[in-house]
Phi, psi and omega in degrees: 000174186288152179281072187310310185302316182293316179296330185266001185290120172080004180283151178278311188269064190301315184296318180295315181297317179298322179294319178292321176301321176298319181289325178297320182288329172298315183296324178291316186290317192262345186066021177267164169267119187254141185241131173278175163284184178288138179247147178278164182308313179296324178294317183293317179297325181285323173296317173300322180290313179301311186281354178289345178278346187268145175247349184284328188228158169222167184217157177227130177255142180202144179229015178111333180204161188297328182266010185304135179277312179268132186219154169263160180234133171263141184234138178207162171305149186295341179286340187264142178288146177224146171205173187299333184295343182272354177275105184281114177218154173230148180254140177237150169247132179252104191257128180193171180260099182258026182295323184254001180211080187295138179246142180258174177305318180299317180300313181295318178299316179299320178292321180294307183294337179290346177277352174109003178271166184253159188303327186299338183274356183238147176261218181289153173240127178252111181279132184250029181066232188284351183270345182125224181197165174241145180221146177254134184219170173290146187303325186292351179267353187305306183291323180301313182291326177301321183274333191255337182267098187242351184205140173227126190056233178262007188263119172296139183228159173244128181250125189215144178291146172229164174290144183300337177287348179274358181296135179264088184272126176265120180294135179300142174290142186233135176229128180258137180213158177240137178223154177239123186230155177286340182211175180257026183292145182303310184300322182289314181291317182293324182291321174296314185287322183267359176062052174223165179296155183290326180293320178298318178297318179299320177298316180297322179293311183301327185271004175080020181266006183242128176239143173244123185052038178070012176253131184293129179240126180247007177253113180300334182276003181304140184267136181257167177214170180299131179099349176295143181241120180259129181233134175229126185300134181082349184248345183095205185231155182227120180253132179274122183260218183298136175242129179230155177263130181277175180292344178263014180061037173253171183252115174264129180220148177271130181235144174237119178257131176252126184238000000 
């Protein structure tokens, strides 16, 4: 069986990782393809990091479209083929007239969870403005949500399945910038990339609101490198690109901010 104690050492999302380890052991034992619920980006990043050490099993993650934040993972013995088509997901459209009562992502999520289902059964939610929203869920919830999800805020809605190709995906806005910093500290680079004061960024880091490569970082002095991804809820993401050293021994770096 898998080296559970070693795999769980130092992980943040211990319960999630332990559950996936159980499923991986099932996949090894039964030669079946096993499917997780939807995982958040931090959970997914940690699972991929933990499982990269293993040779007995492999996994494929998919959430319905390439930029999906929440994804399900298929797990199988390394001898078995895996691809995205084996990740069972369904897309639903929540249709209503939200012209006079605008609903946010939180409103749609609250209405879905208000039917009694848990967050792990739902993927990403795409808000379509006054027309409603689209949501990705596990297939077994399709009929239940069709019958149960009848209102969001004050607006009556109709919930119906759609083809996954009908998802209206908004490409994230992207802004490229260059900054020159005295160090590769997280607080310096993040404050430049997100356009806020360094003291404000330090407050966000101290409060646990900043993640690097989906891992919570609470040290403002943490050193970054090319390829690192910084995420702050409500602020978007920042990717660290090429870093070069100037003649004055400062660091010139390319940053890409996704909003």
